[in-house]
C-alpha positions as CSV (number, residue, x, y, z in Angstrom):
1,M,0.0,0.0,0.0
2,C,1.0,3.6,-0.4
3,A,3.1,4.5,2.6
4,A,1.6,8.0,3.0
5,S,-2.1,7.3,2.6
6,R,-2.5,3.5,3.0
7,E,-5.0,3.6,0.1
8,R,-5.0,1.6,-3.0
9,V,-4.2,3.4,-6.3
10,R,-6.9,3.0,-8.9
11,I,-5.5,3.2,-12.5
12,A,-7.2,3.4,-15.9
13,V,-5.0,2.4,-18.9
14,I,-5.6,3.9,-22.3
15,G,-4.2,1.9,-25.2
16,A,-4.0,-2.0,-25.4
17,G,-1.1,-2.4,-27.7
18,A,2.3,-3.9,-27.4
19,M,3.6,-1.4,-24.8
20,A,0.6,-1.9,-22.6
21,N,1.0,-5.7,-22.8
22,T,4.7,-6.0,-22.3
23,V,5.5,-3.0,-20.0
24,H,2.7,-1.0,-18.4
25,C,0.2,-3.6,-17.3
26,P,2.6,-6.2,-16.1
27,S,4.5,-3.6,-14.1
28,L,1.4,-2.0,-12.6
29,A,-0.2,-5.3,-11.8
30,S,2.9,-6.3,-9.9
31,F,2.3,-3.6,-7.2
32,P,0.2,-4.9,-4.3
33,D,-1.5,-1.5,-3.8
34,V,-2.5,-0.9,-7.5
35,D,-5.9,-1.8,-9.0
36,L,-6.3,-1.7,-12.7
37,V,-9.9,-0.5,-12.9
38,A,-10.5,0.5,-16.5
39,A,-9.1,0.0,-20.0
40,C,-9.6,1.7,-23.3
41,D,-8.7,0.9,-26.9
42,I,-10.5,1.5,-30.2
43,D,-9.7,-2.1,-31.3
44,E,-12.2,-4.2,-29.5
45,Q,-10.6,-7.5,-30.2
46,R,-7.2,-6.3,-28.8
47,L,-9.0,-4.7,-25.8
48,V,-10.9,-7.9,-24.9
49,A,-7.8,-10.1,-25.3
50,T,-5.5,-7.8,-23.3
51,W,-7.8,-6.9,-20.4
52,D,-9.2,-10.4,-19.9
53,R,-5.6,-11.2,-19.0
54,Y,-5.7,-8.7,-16.2
55,G,-9.3,-9.1,-15.1
56,I,-10.3,-5.5,-15.7
57,A,-14.0,-5.1,-15.8
58,G,-14.2,-1.5,-17.0
59,R,-13.6,-1.7,-20.8
60,Y,-14.2,1.3,-23.1
61,S,-13.6,2.4,-26.7
62,D,-13.9,6.1,-25.7
63,Y,-11.2,7.3,-23.5
64,R,-13.5,10.0,-22.0
65,R,-15.6,7.3,-20.3
66,V,-12.8,5.9,-18.1
67,R,-13.2,8.9,-15.7
68,T,-16.6,8.0,-14.4
69,P,-17.6,8.5,-10.8
70,R,-18.3,4.7,-10.5
71,L,-14.7,3.8,-11.5
72,K,-13.0,6.7,-9.7
73,P,-9.5,6.2,-11.1
74,G,-6.8,8.1,-9.3
75,A,-4.5,8.0,-12.3
76,C,-4.6,7.4,-16.0
77,V,-1.8,5.8,-18.0
78,S,-2.0,6.6,-21.7
79,R,0.1,4.8,-24.3
80,I,-1.2,5.4,-27.8
81,G,0.6,5.2,-31.1
82,T,2.0,8.3,-32.6
83,R,-0.5,8.3,-35.4
84,W,-3.2,9.1,-32.8
85,A,-1.3,11.8,-30.9
86,A,-2.2,15.4,-31.7
């Protein structure tokens, strides 16, 4: 748990590609005080395959929906390809 607050950190991840699968999610899931609460990707097949692996219930194709009061993520990790970056 977080030393300062003793609360769990709720994280939403945007992007379900190679970096999310090989770096971000495995790393985040390894921390005992982190909950992966939402995931977002425009490719539904990739989203389902990736997030089934981590047991994430909140799955979205619109990144704006991950910040819902029900999910209450405390942080958002965004890893999208350069073609989608503005």
